[in-house]
C-alpha positions as CSV (number, residue, x, y, z in Angstrom):
1,X,53.8,13.2,45.5
2,X,51.5,11.4,42.9
3,X,48.4,13.7,41.9
4,X,45.2,11.9,42.4
5,X,43.0,11.4,39.2
6,X,39.4,11.0,38.6
7,X,38.5,7.5,37.3
8,X,38.8,7.2,33.6
9,X,35.2,6.1,33.4
10,X,33.9,9.2,35.2
11,X,36.2,11.4,33.0
12,X,34.7,9.9,29.8
13,X,30.9,10.0,31.0
14,X,31.5,13.6,32.0
15,X,32.9,14.8,28.6
16,X,30.4,12.8,26.7
17,X,27.7,14.7,28.6
18,X,29.3,17.9,27.9
19,X,29.8,16.9,24.0
20,X,26.0,15.8,24.1
21,X,24.9,19.3,25.5
22,X,26.8,21.2,22.8
23,X,25.1,18.8,20.2
24,X,21.6,19.4,21.8
25,X,22.3,23.2,22.0
26,X,23.5,23.1,18.4
27,X,20.4,21.7,17.3
28,X,18.3,24.8,18.9
29,X,17.2,22.9,21.9
30,X,18.1,23.4,25.7
31,X,20.6,20.8,27.0
32,X,18.9,21.0,30.6
33,X,15.5,20.4,29.2
34,X,16.8,17.5,27.2
35,X,18.7,15.9,29.9
36,X,15.9,16.6,32.4
37,X,13.6,14.7,29.8
38,X,15.8,11.7,30.1
39,X,15.9,11.6,33.7
40,X,12.3,12.0,34.4
41,X,11.5,9.7,31.3
42,X,13.4,6.8,32.9
43,X,13.1,7.4,36.4
44,X,9.6,8.7,37.1
45,X,7.5,6.7,39.3
46,X,5.4,5.5,36.4
47,X,8.2,4.8,34.0
48,X,10.5,3.1,36.3
49,X,9.3,-0.2,35.6
50,X,9.9,0.3,31.9
51,X,13.2,1.1,32.7
52,X,13.9,-1.6,35.1
53,X,12.5,-4.2,32.5
54,X,14.9,-2.9,29.9
55,X,17.6,-2.9,32.1
56,X,17.2,-6.8,32.8
57,X,18.3,-8.1,29.4
58,X,21.0,-5.2,29.4
59,X,22.6,-6.4,32.6
60,X,22.5,-9.9,31.6
61,X,24.1,-9.3,28.1
62,X,26.8,-6.8,29.9
63,X,27.6,-9.7,32.4
64,X,28.0,-12.0,29.5
65,X,30.6,-9.8,27.9
66,X,32.2,-8.9,31.3
67,X,33.0,-12.4,32.2
68,X,35.4,-13.3,29.5
69,X,36.6,-9.7,29.5
70,X,37.8,-9.8,33.0
71,X,40.2,-12.7,31.8
72,X,41.3,-10.7,28.6
73,X,39.1,-12.4,26.3
74,X,36.4,-11.0,24.2
75,X,33.0,-12.7,23.3
76,X,31.5,-11.3,20.1
77,X,29.1,-13.9,19.6
78,X,26.4,-12.6,22.2
79,X,23.8,-12.4,19.4
80,X,23.9,-16.1,18.3
81,X,24.0,-17.3,21.8
82,X,21.1,-15.0,22.8
83,X,19.1,-16.3,19.8
84,X,19.8,-19.8,20.7
85,X,18.8,-19.3,24.4
86,X,15.2,-17.6,23.1
87,X,14.4,-20.2,20.6
88,X,15.3,-23.2,23.1
89,X,12.9,-21.6,25.7
90,X,10.3,-21.2,23.3
91,X,10.4,-24.7,22.0
92,X,10.8,-26.3,25.3
93,X,7.1,-25.6,26.5
94,X,5.8,-26.4,23.2
95,X,7.2,-29.7,23.1
96,X,6.5,-30.9,26.7
97,X,3.4,-32.4,27.7
98,X,1.2,-30.7,30.4
99,X,3.0,-30.4,33.6
100,X,3.2,-27.6,36.4
101,X,4.1,-24.1,35.0
102,X,7.1,-23.8,37.4
103,X,8.5,-27.0,36.5
104,X,8.2,-26.1,32.5
105,X,9.4,-22.6,33.1
106,X,12.7,-24.0,35.1
107,X,13.5,-26.7,32.6
108,X,13.0,-24.2,29.7
109,X,15.5,-21.7,31.2
110,X,17.9,-24.5,32.3
111,X,17.8,-25.9,28.8
112,X,18.4,-22.2,27.1
113,X,21.3,-21.7,29.4
114,X,23.1,-25.1,28.7
115,X,22.4,-25.0,25.1
116,X,23.9,-21.3,24.9
117,X,26.8,-22.2,26.9
118,X,27.8,-25.1,25.0
119,X,27.5,-23.2,21.9
120,X,29.8,-20.3,23.3
121,X,32.3,-22.9,24.5
122,X,32.8,-23.8,20.7
123,X,34.5,-20.6,20.1
124,X,37.1,-21.2,23.1
125,X,37.5,-24.8,22.2
126,X,38.4,-23.4,18.6
127,X,41.3,-21.4,19.9
128,X,42.5,-23.7,22.5
129,X,42.5,-27.1,19.9
130,X,43.0,-25.3,16.5
131,X,44.4,-21.9,17.1
132,X,41.4,-19.9,15.7
133,X,41.2,-16.6,17.4
134,X,38.1,-16.5,19.9
135,X,37.3,-13.1,19.0
136,X,36.9,-13.9,15.3
137,X,35.2,-17.4,15.8
138,X,32.7,-16.1,18.5
139,X,31.3,-13.6,16.0
140,X,31.5,-16.1,13.0
141,X,29.1,-18.6,15.0
142,X,26.4,-16.2,15.4
143,X,25.5,-16.0,12.0
144,X,24.7,-19.8,11.3
145,X,22.8,-19.8,14.6
146,X,20.7,-16.6,13.6
147,X,20.2,-18.1,10.2
148,X,19.0,-21.4,11.5
149,X,16.8,-19.8,13.9
150,X,15.2,-17.5,11.3
151,X,14.7,-20.7,9.0
152,X,13.0,-22.6,11.6
153,X,10.3,-20.0,12.6
154,X,9.9,-19.2,9.0
155,X,9.1,-22.6,7.8
156,X,8.8,-25.9,9.9
157,X,8.1,-24.3,13.2
158,X,6.0,-21.0,11.9
159,X,2.8,-20.3,13.5
160,X,0.7,-20.2,10.3
161,X,-2.2,-18.4,11.9
162,X,0.3,-15.1,12.1
163,X,1.7,-13.3,9.4
164,X,5.1,-13.3,10.8
165,X,7.9,-15.9,11.1
166,X,7.4,-16.9,14.5
167,X,6.3,-19.8,17.0
168,X,3.1,-20.1,18.3
169,X,2.5,-18.5,21.7
170,X,3.7,-20.3,24.8
171,X,0.9,-21.4,27.2
172,X,0.2,-18.8,29.7
173,X,1.3,-21.3,32.6
174,X,4.7,-21.5,31.2
175,X,5.3,-17.7,31.2
176,X,7.5,-15.9,33.9
177,X,5.0,-14.3,36.3
178,X,5.2,-10.5,37.0
179,X,6.6,-9.3,40.4
180,X,3.9,-6.6,40.7
181,X,3.9,-2.6,39.0
182,X,4.5,-3.9,35.8
183,X,8.2,-5.6,36.5
184,X,8.7,-8.9,35.0
185,X,9.8,-12.1,36.6
186,X,13.0,-11.9,34.9
187,X,14.1,-9.0,37.2
188,X,14.6,-11.6,40.2
189,X,16.4,-14.0,38.0
190,X,18.8,-11.2,36.9
191,X,19.1,-9.8,40.4
192,X,20.3,-13.0,41.8
193,X,22.8,-13.5,38.8
194,X,24.2,-10.2,39.3
195,X,24.8,-10.9,43.0
196,X,26.6,-14.2,42.2
197,X,28.7,-12.4,39.5
198,X,30.1,-10.0,42.1
199,X,30.6,-12.5,44.7
200,X,32.3,-14.9,42.3
201,X,34.5,-12.1,41.2
202,X,35.5,-10.8,44.5
203,X,35.4,-13.9,46.8
204,X,35.9,-17.2,45.0
205,X,39.5,-18.5,43.8
206,X,37.9,-18.9,40.0
207,X,37.3,-15.2,39.8
208,X,40.6,-14.2,41.4
209,X,42.2,-16.6,38.7
210,X,40.2,-14.9,35.9
211,X,41.3,-11.4,37.0
212,X,44.9,-12.8,37.1
213,X,44.8,-14.1,33.8
214,X,43.5,-10.6,32.4
215,X,46.2,-8.7,34.1
216,X,49.3,-11.1,33.1
217,X,48.5,-14.3,31.4
218,X,51.8,-15.7,31.9
219,X,51.9,-15.2,35.8
220,X,48.3,-16.9,35.8
221,X,49.8,-19.8,34.1
222,X,52.9,-20.0,36.5
223,X,50.7,-20.0,39.5
224,X,48.8,-23.1,38.3
225,X,45.9,-21.8,36.3
226,X,45.0,-24.0,33.1
227,X,44.4,-21.2,30.4
228,X,42.6,-23.8,28.0
229,X,40.2,-24.9,30.9
230,X,39.5,-21.4,31.9
231,X,38.8,-20.0,28.7
232,X,36.3,-22.8,27.9
233,X,34.7,-22.2,31.4
234,X,34.6,-18.5,30.8
235,X,33.0,-18.5,27.6
236,X,30.7,-21.2,28.7
237,X,29.2,-19.1,31.6
238,X,29.2,-15.9,29.1
239,X,27.1,-17.9,26.6
240,X,24.8,-19.1,29.3
241,X,24.1,-15.7,30.6
242,X,23.1,-14.6,27.1
243,X,21.2,-17.8,26.7
244,X,19.4,-16.9,30.1
245,X,18.7,-13.4,28.6
246,X,17.1,-14.8,25.6
247,X,14.8,-17.1,27.9
248,X,13.8,-14.3,30.0
249,X,12.7,-12.1,27.0
250,X,10.9,-15.1,25.4
251,X,8.9,-16.5,28.6
252,X,8.5,-13.0,30.1
253,X,7.9,-10.3,27.5
254,X,7.3,-11.8,24.1
255,X,5.8,-15.2,24.8
256,X,6.9,-16.7,21.7
257,X,10.1,-16.6,19.5
258,X,9.7,-14.1,16.7
259,X,12.5,-13.7,14.0
260,X,14.7,-10.6,14.7
261,X,12.8,-9.5,17.7
262,X,15.6,-10.4,20.3
263,X,18.3,-8.6,18.2
264,X,16.7,-5.3,17.3
265,X,17.2,-3.8,20.8
266,X,20.8,-4.1,20.4
267,X,21.2,-5.3,23.8
268,X,24.3,-7.4,22.7
269,X,26.5,-4.4,21.6
270,X,25.1,-2.3,24.3
271,X,26.2,-4.8,26.8
272,X,29.6,-5.0,25.3
273,X,30.0,-1.3,25.7
274,X,28.9,-1.2,29.2
275,X,31.3,-4.0,30.1
276,X,34.2,-2.3,28.3
277,X,33.6,0.9,30.3
278,X,33.9,-1.0,33.3
279,X,36.9,-2.9,32.2
280,X,35.2,-6.3,32.9
281,X,34.6,-5.6,36.4
282,X,31.1,-7.1,37.3
283,X,29.9,-4.3,39.8
284,X,31.1,-1.7,37.4
285,X,29.6,-3.3,34.4
286,X,26.2,-3.6,36.2
287,X,26.5,0.2,37.0
288,X,27.4,1.0,33.7
289,X,24.4,-1.2,32.2
290,X,21.9,0.5,34.5
291,X,23.4,3.9,33.1
292,X,22.9,3.1,29.7
293,X,19.3,1.6,30.4
294,X,18.5,5.2,31.6
295,X,20.1,6.7,28.7
296,X,18.0,4.5,26.4
297,X,14.8,4.5,27.9
298,X,14.8,7.9,28.7
299,X,15.8,9.1,25.2
300,X,12.5,8.2,24.0
301,X,10.7,10.7,26.6
302,X,13.5,13.3,25.3
303,X,12.5,12.6,21.7
304,X,8.7,13.1,22.5
305,X,9.3,16.2,24.7
306,X,11.9,18.1,23.0
307,X,12.3,16.9,19.5
308,X,15.8,15.7,20.1
309,X,16.1,12.3,18.3
310,X,16.7,9.5,20.8
311,X,19.9,8.6,18.8
312,X,21.5,11.1,21.0
313,X,21.9,8.5,23.6
314,X,23.7,5.9,21.2
315,X,25.9,8.7,20.5
316,X,26.7,9.2,23.9
317,X,27.5,6.0,24.7
318,X,29.7,5.6,21.8
319,X,31.4,8.6,22.7
320,X,32.3,7.3,26.3
321,X,33.7,4.2,24.9
322,X,36.1,6.1,22.5
323,X,37.1,8.5,25.2
324,X,37.8,5.8,27.5
325,X,39.9,4.1,24.7
326,X,41.7,7.2,23.8
327,X,42.6,7.4,27.6
328,X,43.9,4.2,27.9
329,X,46.3,4.5,24.6
330,X,47.4,7.6,26.0
331,X,48.5,6.0,29.4
332,X,50.0,3.3,27.4
333,X,52.2,5.6,25.5
334,X,53.2,7.6,28.8
335,X,53.9,4.4,30.5
336,X,56.1,3.3,27.4
337,X,58.0,6.4,27.2
């Protein structure tokens, strides 16, 4: 009789928390106090809106990584797609003539999604058409886009009344409204996206086909799946999600595009780690992203109250992924043996 084992992700998180406790104790602090500060700092009633606002882009970038990962593909170009979406979302309201705010917001978000989707699809096209590995090309495509955006806001599109490389402020009518209690309007859009991602993965033929590709590409192709077309669609959806995150950050929080502002929080790489933790499964990836959001926002309170540096949150994330990778490697060796 086969013995039941806890899920690998649960074991990895538990082991990482244990290791983190040892590190905190070694520094002279109380691990229970430190972890308690993380929980209260992230989930207390007065700080919960900040956690939710941080979770919105993190969930978005997690889904952007999870969609291709579900099919065995890796999109490392999230930074470039995020920047492109944010830049387009900032420029559309500035370029349009006066119009109802809802129309401008919708158009800016759609333009950001389609621009980033088309840019991400280039990586899939390069692999399908020319054999360039998608993982490499998606990463390399980020650098010219980040550089172009930096040059645009540093010179021709710069707000000269400001000392920073950034565009002028978006009009108040073109900004995402708050939902209340300090929660940004992007939370509603991301909730809808999250529900659609889970439903598509579990209920739609396209979601089933993508899962089959991830499990066995040859079987999926034998069953009628066109791998080239599927890769283009998966990368376009992934890029579109990253572009949506950029639009939400610009229209709902920053109200302009500032060079480097979208990249400094590290949403792309935290999202990739959360997607890896769940193996690309959307519901699990969303849960992992929320867990990481609690860690990252609560870490500020932990540093303030216990003097334990907030970098501990990033260490915990990295340890979780390393332990999970080690567990999968061990399982493969045992299966091969």
